[in-house]
KEKOL-680914 format. One record per atom (N, C-alpha, C, O): residue number from 1; residue in one letter; atom name; x, y, z. Coordinates in Angstrom, 2 decimals. Layout:
N
     n   res   atom      east     north        up
   NUM     a     CA         X         Y         Z
...
This chain:
151
     n   res   atom      east     north        up
     1     x      N     44.62    -29.29    -68.46
     1     x     CA     43.82    -28.68    -67.46
     1     x      C     43.97    -27.17    -67.49
     1     x      O     43.02    -26.44    -67.79
     2     x      N     45.13    -26.72    -67.20
     2     x     CA     45.37    -25.29    -67.26
     2     x      C     46.08    -24.98    -68.56
     2     x      O     47.17    -25.47    -68.83
     3     x      N     45.45    -24.20    -69.30
     3     x     CA     46.02    -23.86    -70.60
     3     x      C     46.60    -22.46    -70.52
     3     x      O     45.92    -21.51    -70.12
     4     x      N     47.83    -22.33    -70.89
     4     x     CA     48.51    -21.05    -70.81
     4     x      C     48.18    -20.27    -72.07
     4     x      O     48.42    -20.73    -73.19
     5     x      N     47.63    -19.12    -71.86
     5     x     CA     47.26    -18.32    -73.02
     5     x      C     48.40    -17.38    -73.39
     5     x      O     49.40    -17.25    -72.67
     6     x      N     48.23    -16.77    -74.46
     6     x     CA     49.25    -15.88    -74.98
     6     x      C     49.41    -14.65    -74.10
     6     x      O     50.52    -14.13    -73.98
     7     x      N     48.32    -14.16    -73.50
     7     x     CA     48.37    -12.97    -72.64
     7     x      C     49.16    -13.25    -71.36
     7     x      O     49.91    -12.39    -70.90
     8     x      N     48.99    -14.43    -70.79
     8     x     CA     49.69    -14.78    -69.57
     8     x      C     51.20    -14.83    -69.85
     8     x      O     52.00    -14.37    -69.04
     9     x      N     51.56    -15.39    -70.98
     9     x     CA     52.97    -15.46    -71.33
     9     x      C     53.53    -14.05    -71.52
     9     x      O     54.64    -13.76    -71.09
    10     x      N     52.76    -13.20    -72.14
    10     x     CA     53.23    -11.83    -72.35
    10     x      C     53.45    -11.10    -71.02
    10     x      O     54.45    -10.40    -70.88
    11     x      N     52.52    -11.27    -70.02
    11     x     CA     52.65    -10.64    -68.70
    11     x      C     53.87    -11.20    -67.99
    11     x      O     54.62    -10.46    -67.36
    12     x      N     54.07    -12.51    -68.08
    12     x     CA     55.22    -13.13    -67.43
    12     x      C     56.52    -12.60    -68.02
    12     x      O     57.48    -12.37    -67.30
    13     x      N     56.55    -12.41    -69.33
    13     x     CA     57.74    -11.89    -69.97
    13     x      C     58.00    -10.45    -69.51
    13     x      O     59.14    -10.08    -69.25
    14     x      N     56.96     -9.65    -69.42
    14     x     CA     57.13     -8.26    -68.99
    14     x      C     57.63     -8.18    -67.55
    14     x      O     58.46     -7.33    -67.21
    15     x      N     57.11     -9.08    -66.70
    15     x     CA     57.54     -9.08    -65.30
    15     x      C     58.99     -9.50    -65.21
    15     x      O     59.75     -8.93    -64.43
    16     x      N     59.39    -10.47    -66.01
    16     x     CA     60.76    -10.96    -65.96
    16     x      C     61.73     -9.91    -66.48
    16     x      O     62.87     -9.85    -66.02
    17     x      N     61.32     -9.11    -67.41
    17     x     CA     62.23     -8.11    -67.98
    17     x      C     62.05     -6.73    -67.34
    17     x      O     62.66     -5.77    -67.81
    18     x      N     61.24     -6.60    -66.29
    18     x     CA     60.96     -5.32    -65.63
    18     x      C     62.15     -4.91    -64.77
    18     x      O     62.86     -5.76    -64.24
    19     x      N     62.34     -3.60    -64.64
    19     x     CA     63.42     -3.11    -63.79
    19     x      C     63.00     -3.19    -62.31
    19     x      O     61.82     -3.32    -61.99
    20     x      N     64.00     -3.11    -61.45
    20     x     CA     63.76     -3.22    -60.01
    20     x      C     62.90     -2.05    -59.53
    20     x      O     62.01     -2.27    -58.71
    21     x      N     63.12     -0.84    -59.98
    21     x     CA     62.38      0.34    -59.55
    21     x      C     60.90      0.22    -59.92
    21     x      O     60.03      0.59    -59.14
    22     x      N     60.63     -0.28    -61.11
    22     x     CA     59.24     -0.44    -61.54
    22     x      C     58.54     -1.49    -60.70
    22     x      O     57.38     -1.31    -60.33
    23     x      N     59.22     -2.61    -60.39
    23     x     CA     58.62     -3.67    -59.59
    23     x      C     58.30     -3.16    -58.19
    23     x      O     57.22     -3.44    -57.66
    24     x      N     59.22     -2.44    -57.58
    24     x     CA     58.99     -1.89    -56.23
    24     x      C     57.84     -0.90    -56.25
    24     x      O     57.02     -0.89    -55.33
    25     x      N     57.75     -0.08    -57.28
    25     x     CA     56.66      0.89    -57.39
    25     x      C     55.32      0.19    -57.46
    25     x      O     54.37      0.59    -56.77
    26     x      N     55.22     -0.86    -58.27
    26     x     CA     53.96     -1.60    -58.41
    26     x      C     53.62     -2.30    -57.11
    26     x      O     52.46     -2.29    -56.69
    27     x      N     54.59     -2.91    -56.46
    27     x     CA     54.33     -3.63    -55.20
    27     x      C     53.89     -2.67    -54.11
    27     x      O     52.94     -2.96    -53.38
    28     x      N     54.55     -1.52    -53.99
    28     x     CA     54.17     -0.56    -52.95
    28     x      C     52.80      0.06    -53.23
    28     x      O     52.05      0.34    -52.30
    29     x      N     52.46      0.28    -54.49
    29     x     CA     51.14      0.78    -54.83
    29     x      C     50.07     -0.22    -54.45
    29     x      O     49.04      0.13    -53.88
    30     x      N     50.31     -1.50    -54.78
    30     x     CA     49.36     -2.55    -54.42
    30     x      C     49.22     -2.65    -52.90
    30     x      O     48.12     -2.85    -52.40
    31     x      N     50.32     -2.52    -52.17
    31     x     CA     50.30     -2.58    -50.72
    31     x      C     49.49     -1.38    -50.15
    31     x      O     48.73     -1.55    -49.20
    32     x      N     49.65     -0.20    -50.74
    32     x     CA     48.88      0.97    -50.30
    32     x      C     47.40      0.80    -50.53
    32     x      O     46.59      1.19    -49.68
    33     x      N     47.02      0.21    -51.67
    33     x     CA     45.60     -0.04    -51.95
    33     x      C     45.04     -1.04    -50.95
    33     x      O     43.93     -0.86    -50.46
    34     x      N     45.80     -2.10    -50.65
    34     x     CA     45.33     -3.11    -49.68
    34     x      C     45.17     -2.50    -48.29
    34     x      O     44.21     -2.80    -47.59
    35     x      N     46.12     -1.63    -47.88
    35     x     CA     46.02     -0.98    -46.57
    35     x      C     44.82     -0.03    -46.51
    35     x      O     44.17      0.08    -45.47
    36     x      N     44.54      0.65    -47.59
    36     x     CA     43.38      1.55    -47.62
    36     x      C     42.09      0.77    -47.48
    36     x      O     41.20      1.18    -46.73
    37     x      N     41.98     -0.37    -48.19
    37     x     CA     40.79     -1.21    -48.07
    37     x      C     40.67     -1.75    -46.66
    37     x      O     39.57     -1.80    -46.10
    38     x      N     41.80     -2.16    -46.06
    38     x     CA     41.79     -2.67    -44.69
    38     x      C     41.36     -1.56    -43.71
    38     x      O     40.59     -1.82    -42.79
    39     x      N     41.84     -0.33    -43.90
    39     x     CA     41.48      0.79    -43.02
    39     x      C     39.99      1.10    -43.12
    39     x      O     39.35      1.36    -42.11
    40     x      N     39.44      1.07    -44.32
    40     x     CA     38.01      1.31    -44.50
    40     x      C     37.21      0.22    -43.80
    40     x      O     36.20      0.50    -43.15
    41     x      N     37.65     -1.04    -43.94
    41     x     CA     36.97     -2.15    -43.27
    41     x      C     37.02     -2.00    -41.75
    41     x      O     36.02     -2.24    -41.07
    42     x      N     38.18     -1.61    -41.22
    42     x     CA     38.30     -1.41    -39.78
    42     x      C     37.41     -0.24    -39.32
    42     x      O     36.80     -0.32    -38.25
    43     x      N     37.32      0.83    -40.10
    43     x     CA     36.47      1.97    -39.74
    43     x      C     35.00      1.57    -39.69
    43     x      O     34.28      1.96    -38.77
    44     x      N     34.57      0.78    -40.67
    44     x     CA     33.18      0.32    -40.68
    44     x      C     32.92     -0.56    -39.46
    44     x      O     31.89     -0.43    -38.80
    45     x      N     33.86     -1.47    -39.17
    45     x     CA     33.70     -2.34    -37.99
    45     x      C     33.69     -1.53    -36.70
    45     x      O     32.95     -1.85    -35.77
    46     x      N     34.52     -0.48    -36.63
    46     x     CA     34.57      0.35    -35.43
    46     x      C     33.27      1.10    -35.22
    46     x      O     32.78      1.19    -34.09
    47     x      N     32.71      1.64    -36.28
    47     x     CA     31.44      2.36    -36.16
    47     x      C     30.32      1.41    -35.74
    47     x      O     29.52      1.73    -34.87
    48     x      N     30.30      0.26    -36.37
    48     x     CA     29.28     -0.73    -36.02
    48     x      C     29.46     -1.21    -34.58
    48     x      O     28.49     -1.35    -33.84
    49     x      N     30.71     -1.44    -34.17
    49     x     CA     30.99     -1.87    -32.81
    49     x      C     30.68     -0.79    -31.79
    49     x      O     30.18     -1.08    -30.71
    50     x      N     30.96      0.46    -32.14
    50     x     CA     30.69      1.56    -31.22
    50     x      C     29.20      1.68    -30.97
    50     x      O     28.78      1.89    -29.83
    51     x      N     28.40      1.56    -32.01
    51     x     CA     26.95      1.65    -31.84
    51     x      C     26.44      0.53    -30.94
    51     x      O     25.61      0.75    -30.06
    52     x      N     26.95     -0.68    -31.16
    52     x     CA     26.54     -1.80    -30.31
    52     x      C     27.02     -1.63    -28.88
    52     x      O     26.29     -1.93    -27.94
    53     x      N     28.26     -1.16    -28.71
    53     x     CA     28.82     -0.96    -27.38
    53     x      C     28.06      0.13    -26.62
    53     x      O     27.81      0.01    -25.42
    54     x      N     27.69      1.17    -27.34
    54     x     CA     26.93      2.26    -26.72
    54     x      C     25.59      1.77    -26.21
    54     x      O     25.17      2.12    -25.10
    55     x      N     24.92      0.97    -27.00
    55     x     CA     23.62      0.41    -26.59
    55     x      C     23.80     -0.53    -25.39
    55     x      O     22.98     -0.53    -24.47
    56     x      N     24.87     -1.33    -25.42
    56     x     CA     25.13     -2.25    -24.32
    56     x      C     25.39     -1.49    -23.03
    56     x      O     24.85     -1.85    -21.98
    57     x      N     26.19     -0.45    -23.10
    57     x     CA     26.50      0.34    -21.90
    57     x      C     25.24      1.03    -21.38
    57     x      O     25.04      1.11    -20.17
    58     x      N     24.40      1.52    -22.27
    58     x     CA     23.16      2.17    -21.86
    58     x      C     22.26      1.19    -21.10
    58     x      O     21.73      1.53    -20.04
    59     x      N     22.11      0.01    -21.64
    59     x     CA     21.25     -0.99    -20.98
    59     x      C     21.84     -1.43    -19.64
    59     x      O     21.11     -1.58    -18.66
    60     x      N     23.18     -1.63    -19.59
    60     x     CA     23.82     -2.04    -18.34
    60     x      C     23.68     -0.95    -17.28
    60     x      O     23.41     -1.25    -16.11
    61     x      N     23.86      0.29    -17.68
    61     x     CA     23.72      1.39    -16.72
    61     x      C     22.28      1.51    -16.23
    61     x      O     22.04      1.73    -15.04
    62     x      N     21.33      1.36    -17.14
    62     x     CA     19.92      1.45    -16.76
    62     x      C     19.57      0.37    -15.74
    62     x      O     18.87      0.63    -14.76
    63     x      N     20.06     -0.83    -15.97
    63     x     CA     19.78     -1.92    -15.04
    63     x      C     20.44     -1.68    -13.69
    63     x      O     19.80     -1.81    -12.65
    64     x      N     21.71     -1.32    -13.71
    64     x     CA     22.45     -1.12    -12.47
    64     x      C     21.90      0.06    -11.67
    64     x      O     21.71     -0.05    -10.46
    65     x      N     21.64      1.17    -12.34
    65     x     CA     21.13      2.36    -11.65
    65     x      C     19.71      2.11    -11.15
    65     x      O     19.35      2.57    -10.07
    66     x      N     18.91      1.39    -11.91
    66     x     CA     17.55      1.09    -11.47
    66     x      C     17.53      0.30    -10.18
    66     x      O     16.73      0.57     -9.29
    67     x      N     18.42     -0.68    -10.08
    67     x     CA     18.50     -1.48     -8.84
    67     x      C     19.00     -0.63     -7.68
    67     x      O     18.47     -0.70     -6.57
    68     x      N     20.03      0.18     -7.92
    68     x     CA     20.59      1.01     -6.86
    68     x      C     19.58      2.06     -6.39
    68     x      O     19.49      2.33     -5.20
    69     x      N     18.83      2.64     -7.32
    69     x     CA     17.83      3.64     -6.94
    69     x      C     16.69      3.03     -6.14
    69     x      O     16.17      3.65     -5.21
    70     x      N     16.30      1.82     -6.49
    70     x     CA     15.23      1.16     -5.73
    70     x      C     15.67      0.93     -4.29
    70     x      O     14.88      1.11     -3.36
    71     x      N     16.92      0.55     -4.10
    71     x     CA     17.42      0.33     -2.74
    71     x      C     17.53      1.65     -1.99
    71     x      O     17.15      1.73     -0.82
    72     x      N     18.03      2.69     -2.65
    72     x     CA     18.22      3.99     -2.00
    72     x      C     16.90      4.66     -1.67
    72     x      O     16.79      5.33     -0.64
    73     x      N     15.89      4.51     -2.52
    73     x     CA     14.59      5.15     -2.29
    73     x      C     13.86      4.55     -1.09
    73     x      O     12.98      5.20     -0.53
    74     x      N     14.22      3.34     -0.70
    74     x     CA     13.59      2.74      0.48
    74     x      C     14.02      3.45      1.76
    74     x      O     13.33      3.33      2.77
    75     x      N     15.14      4.18      1.73
    75     x     CA     15.63      4.89      2.91
    75     x      C     14.83      6.16      3.18
    75     x      O     14.84      6.64      4.32
    76     x      N     14.17      6.71      2.20
    76     x     CA     13.46      7.98      2.34
    76     x      C     11.98      7.73      2.63
    76     x      O     11.42      6.71      2.23
    77     x      N     11.33      8.69      3.33
    77     x     CA      9.89      8.52      3.60
    77     x      C      9.07      8.72      2.32
    77     x      O      9.54      9.28      1.33
    78     x      N      7.86      8.25      2.39
    78     x     CA      6.96      8.38      1.24
    78     x      C      6.48      9.82      1.11
    78     x      O      6.58     10.61      2.05
    79     x      N      5.95     10.14     -0.03
    79     x     CA      5.50     11.51     -0.29
    79     x      C      4.36     11.93      0.62
    79     x      O      4.30     13.08      1.03
    80     x      N      3.44     11.01      0.93
    80     x     CA      2.30     11.35      1.80
    80     x      C      2.78     11.72      3.20
    80     x      O      2.22     12.62      3.83
    81     x      N      3.81     11.03      3.69
    81     x     CA      4.34     11.35      5.03
    81     x      C      5.00     12.73      5.03
    81     x      O      4.89     13.47      6.01
    82     x      N      5.67     13.06      3.95
    82     x     CA      6.30     14.37      3.87
    82     x      C      5.24     15.47      3.83
    82     x      O      5.41     16.50      4.48
    83     x      N      4.16     15.27      3.08
    83     x     CA      3.08     16.26      3.03
    83     x      C      2.43     16.44      4.40
    83     x      O      2.12     17.57      4.79
    84     x      N      2.21     15.34      5.13
    84     x     CA      1.65     15.45      6.47
    84     x      C      2.57     16.23      7.40
    84     x      O      2.12     17.07      8.18
    85     x      N      3.86     15.95      7.31
    85     x     CA      4.83     16.67      8.14
    85     x      C      4.84     18.15      7.80
    85     x      O      4.94     18.99      8.70
    86     x      N      4.74     18.50      6.53
    86     x     CA      4.70     19.91      6.13
    86     x      C      3.44     20.59      6.65
    86     x      O      3.49     21.73      7.10
    87     x      N      2.30     19.90      6.60
    87     x     CA      1.05     20.48      7.12
    87     x      C      1.17     20.75      8.62
    87     x      O      0.73     21.79      9.11
    88     x      N      1.77     19.81      9.36
    88     x     CA      1.95     20.00     10.80
    88     x      C      2.87     21.19     11.08
    88     x      O      2.62     21.96     12.00
    89     x      N      3.92     21.34     10.29
    89     x     CA      4.83     22.47     10.48
    89     x      C      4.12     23.80     10.21
    89     x      O      4.35     24.78     10.92
    90     x      N      3.27     23.84      9.21
    90     x     CA      2.53     25.06      8.89
    90     x      C      1.57     25.38     10.03
    90     x      O      1.44     26.54     10.41
    91     x      N      0.90     24.38     10.58
    91     x     CA     -0.02     24.60     11.69
    91     x      C      0.73     25.13     12.92
    91     x      O      0.26     26.05     13.59
    92     x      N      1.89     24.55     13.21
    92     x     CA      2.68     25.03     14.35
    92     x      C      3.13     26.47     14.13
    92     x      O      3.11     27.28     15.06
    93     x      N      3.54     26.79     12.91
    93     x     CA      3.98     28.16     12.62
    93     x      C      2.82     29.13     12.78
    93     x      O      3.01     30.25     13.27
    94     x      N      1.62     28.73     12.37
    94     x     CA      0.45     29.60     12.53
    94     x      C      0.14     29.83     14.01
    94     x      O     -0.17     30.95     14.41
    95     x      N      0.21     28.79     14.81
    95     x     CA     -0.05     28.91     16.25
    95     x      C      0.98     29.83     16.89
    95     x      O      0.63     30.70     17.69
    96     x      N      2.26     29.65     16.53
    96     x     CA      3.30     30.50     17.11
    96     x      C      3.15     31.96     16.67
    96     x      O      3.42     32.87     17.44
    97     x      N      2.71     32.18     15.44
    97     x     CA      2.50     33.55     14.96
    97     x      C      1.35     34.20     15.71
    97     x      O      1.44     35.38     16.06
    98     x      N      0.26     33.46     15.97
    98     x     CA     -0.86     34.02     16.72
    98     x      C     -0.43     34.34     18.15
    98     x      O     -0.82     35.38     18.69
    99     x      N      0.36     33.46     18.76
    99     x     CA      0.84     33.70     20.11
    99     x      C      1.74     34.93     20.15
    99     x      O      1.66     35.73     21.08
   100     x      N      2.60     35.08     19.16
   100     x     CA      3.48     36.25     19.09
   100     x      C      2.66     37.53     18.93
   100     x      O      2.97     38.54     19.55
   101     x      N      1.63     37.49     18.11
   101     x     CA      0.79     38.68     17.91
   101     x      C      0.05     39.05     19.19
   101     x      O     -0.22     40.23     19.42
   102     x      N     -0.27     38.08     20.03
   102     x     CA     -0.96     38.38     21.29
   102     x      C      0.02     38.93     22.32
   102     x      O     -0.34     39.81     23.10
   103     x      N      1.26     38.43     22.33
   103     x     CA      2.22     38.84     23.34
   103     x      C      2.89     40.16     23.00
   103     x      O      3.12     40.99     23.89
   104     x      N      3.21     40.37     21.78
   104     x     CA      3.94     41.56     21.37
   104     x      C      2.95     42.51     20.71
   104     x      O      2.44     42.25     19.62
   105     x      N      2.69     43.61     21.39
   105     x     CA      1.79     44.61     20.82
   105     x      C      2.59     45.86     20.51
   105     x      O      3.52     46.22     21.24
   106     x      N      2.25     46.48     19.46
   106     x     CA      2.94     47.72     19.09
   106     x      C      2.28     48.89     19.80
   106     x      O      1.05     48.94     19.90
   107     x      N      3.06     49.83     20.30
   107     x     CA      2.45     50.98     21.00
   107     x      C      1.75     51.89     20.01
   107     x      O      2.06     51.90     18.81
   108     x      N      0.81     52.66     20.54
   108     x     CA      0.09     53.61     19.72
   108     x      C      1.06     54.70     19.28
   108     x      O      1.91     55.11     20.06
   109     x      N      0.94     55.16     18.06
   109     x     CA      1.85     56.23     17.62
   109     x      C      1.56     57.52     18.38
   109     x      O      0.41     57.82     18.72
   110     x      N      2.60     58.27     18.65
   110     x     CA      2.45     59.53     19.39
   110     x      C      1.88     60.58     18.46
   110     x      O      2.27     60.70     17.30
   111     x      N      0.96     61.34     18.99
   111     x     CA      0.35     62.38     18.17
   111     x      C      1.20     63.65     18.29
   111     x      O      1.85     63.89     19.31
   112     x      N      1.16     64.45     17.26
   112     x     CA      1.92     65.70     17.24
   112     x      C      1.02     66.80     17.79
   112     x      O     -0.11     66.98     17.33
   113     x      N      1.52     67.53     18.78
   113     x     CA      0.75     68.61     19.40
   113     x      C      0.74     69.82     18.47
   113     x      O      1.69     70.08     17.74
   114     x      N     -0.34     70.54     18.52
   114     x     CA     -0.45     71.77     17.72
   114     x      C      0.28     72.89     18.46
   114     x      O      0.27     72.92     19.69
   115     x      N      0.92     73.81     17.72
   115     x     CA      1.64     74.90     18.39
   115     x      C      0.65     75.92     18.96
   115     x      O     -0.48     76.06     18.49
   116     x      N      1.10     76.62     19.98
   116     x     CA      0.23     77.63     20.59
   116     x      C      0.11     78.87     19.73
   116     x      O     -0.91     79.56     19.80
   117     x      N      1.12     79.18     18.92
   117     x     CA      1.08     80.36     18.06
   117     x      C      1.15     79.84     16.62
   117     x      O      2.18     79.34     16.18
   118     x      N      0.06     79.98     15.90
   118     x     CA      0.01     79.47     14.54
   118     x      C      0.56     80.46     13.53
   118     x      O      0.71     80.10     12.36
   119     x      N      0.87     81.67     13.93
   119     x     CA      1.38     82.68     12.99
   119     x      C      2.81     82.32     12.60
   119     x      O      3.55     81.71     13.37
   120     x      N      3.17     82.72     11.40
   120     x     CA      4.53     82.45     10.93
   120     x      C      5.47     83.39     11.64
   120     x      O      5.26     84.60     11.68
   121     x      N      6.50     82.82     12.21
   121     x     CA      7.47     83.63     12.94
   121     x      C      8.77     83.66     12.15
   121     x      O      9.27     82.62     11.73
   122     x      N      9.30     84.85     11.96
   122     x     CA     10.57     85.01     11.29
   122     x      C     11.56     85.50     12.33
   122     x      O     11.48     86.65     12.77
   123     x      N     12.44     84.67     12.71
   123     x     CA     13.45     85.03     13.70
   123     x      C     14.82     85.01     13.04
   123     x      O     15.02     84.38     12.00
   124     x      N     15.73     85.71     13.66
   124     x     CA     17.10     85.68     13.16
   124     x      C     17.83     84.55     13.85
   124     x      O     17.61     84.24     15.02
   125     x      N     18.70     83.94     13.09
   125     x     CA     19.55     82.90     13.67
   125     x      C     20.68     83.56     14.43
   125     x      O     21.02     84.71     14.15
   126     x      N     21.26     82.88     15.37
   126     x     CA     22.39     83.48     16.11
   126     x      C     23.52     83.82     15.15
   126     x      O     23.92     82.97     14.35
   127     x      N     24.04     85.01     15.22
   127     x     CA     25.13     85.45     14.36
   127     x      C     24.65     86.07     13.06
   127     x      O     25.46     86.57     12.28
   128     x      N     23.35     86.07     12.82
   128     x     CA     22.82     86.64     11.59
   128     x      C     22.71     88.16     11.76
   128     x      O     22.26     88.65     12.80
   129     x      N     23.14     88.88     10.71
   129     x     CA     23.11     90.34     10.78
   129     x      C     22.15     90.84      9.72
   129     x      O     22.17     90.38      8.58
   130     x      N     21.33     91.80     10.10
   130     x     CA     20.39     92.38      9.16
   130     x      C     21.17     93.30      8.22
   130     x      O     21.94     94.14      8.70
   131     x      N     20.99     93.16      6.89
   131     x     CA     21.76     94.03      5.99
   131     x      C     21.35     95.51      6.16
   131     x      O     20.19     95.83      6.42
   132     x      N     22.33     96.38      5.99
   132     x     CA     22.11     97.80      6.12
   132     x      C     21.69     98.33      4.76
   132     x      O     22.45     98.25      3.79
   133     x      N     20.49     98.87      4.67
   133     x     CA     19.95     99.33      3.40
   133     x      C     20.61    100.62      2.94
   133     x      O     20.61    100.92      1.75
   134     x      N     21.16    101.39      3.85
   134     x     CA     21.76    102.65      3.47
   134     x      C     23.20    102.48      2.99
   134     x      O     23.77    103.42      2.44
   135     x      N     23.79    101.31      3.20
   135     x     CA     25.19    101.07      2.79
   135     x      C     25.20    100.69      1.31
   135     x      O     24.63     99.66      0.95
   136     x      N     25.85    101.50      0.43
   136     x     CA     25.83    101.18     -1.00
   136     x      C     26.69     99.97     -1.36
   136     x      O     26.57     99.43     -2.46
   137     x      N     27.53     99.54     -0.46
   137     x     CA     28.41     98.40     -0.77
   137     x      C     27.68     97.06     -0.68
   137     x      O     28.15     96.08     -1.24
   138     x      N     26.57     97.00      0.00
   138     x     CA     25.83     95.75      0.13
   138     x      C     24.69     95.74     -0.87
   138     x      O     24.16     96.79     -1.23
   139     x      N     24.32     94.59     -1.29
   139     x     CA     23.23     94.47     -2.24
   139     x      C     21.96     94.12     -1.50
   139     x      O     22.00     93.76     -0.32
   140     x      N     20.87     94.23     -2.17
   140     x     CA     19.58     94.00     -1.53
   140     x      C     19.35     92.54     -1.21
   140     x      O     18.59     92.22     -0.29
   141     x      N     19.99     91.65     -1.95
   141     x     CA     19.75     90.22     -1.71
   141     x      C     20.78     89.61     -0.78
   141     x      O     20.93     88.39     -0.75
   142     x      N     21.49     90.42     -0.03
   142     x     CA     22.51     89.90      0.88
   142     x      C     21.82     89.18      2.02
   142     x      O     20.93     89.73      2.67
   143     x      N     22.22     87.97      2.25
   143     x     CA     21.65     87.15      3.31
   143     x      C     22.59     87.09      4.48
   143     x      O     23.47     87.94      4.61
   144     x      N     22.42     86.09      5.34
   144     x     CA     23.23     86.00      6.55
   144     x      C     24.73     85.87      6.25
   144     x      O     25.54     86.53      6.90
   145     x      N     25.10     85.06      5.33
   145     x     CA     26.51     84.88      4.99
   145     x      C     26.76     85.19      3.53
   145     x      O     27.71     84.70      2.93
   146     x      N     25.90     85.99      2.96
   146     x     CA     25.96     86.21      1.53
   146     x      C     26.09     87.71      1.20
   146     x      O     25.49     88.16      0.23
   147     x      N     26.84     88.46      1.97
   147     x     CA     26.97     89.89      1.68
   147     x      C     28.04     90.08      0.64
   147     x      O     29.16     89.59      0.79
   148     x      N     27.70     90.78     -0.42
   148     x     CA     28.64     91.02     -1.49
   148     x      C     29.03     92.48     -1.48
   148     x      O     28.16     93.35     -1.38
   149     x      N     30.28     92.75     -1.57
   149     x     CA     30.75     94.13     -1.59
   149     x      C     31.42     94.40     -2.91
   149     x      O     32.06     93.53     -3.50
   150     x      N     31.27     95.63     -3.36
   150     x     CA     31.94     96.00     -4.60
   150     x      C     33.00     97.04     -4.26
   150     x      O     32.77     97.90     -3.41
   151     x      N     34.12     96.98     -4.90
   151     x     CA     35.23     97.89     -4.59
   151     x      C     35.39     98.88     -5.69
   151     x      O     36.27     99.74     -5.63
């Protein structure tokens, strides 16, 4: 039934005569390859599961929120009732504004009287001194507090 070939015998002989360090190296390498394949398989399953879980959660949330929103929306008035209420508020505000305009009147602005003497008047301010033109120490442009003297 099972015929042992020459290659199988040769592999068996090599395994039997192999050192302990070589056997451990081969076994650990094979174990690392198997773990890598297992990790890749788990990653693929996780990605596939995540996509399915995400869709499931989306549908569950949509159903749950849809039911809760339908119940909550029954507590609020309809849009037509809100528009009617807003129109009534605007009408009341207009009536109150008209009433306020009738009750509160602004006084006429006061007119400014014309002066009796339209000529330009140049007066001295209190404490202002007229510069002395004959004094060489003062300059011609000396004003009320602007007299300059030279020493």
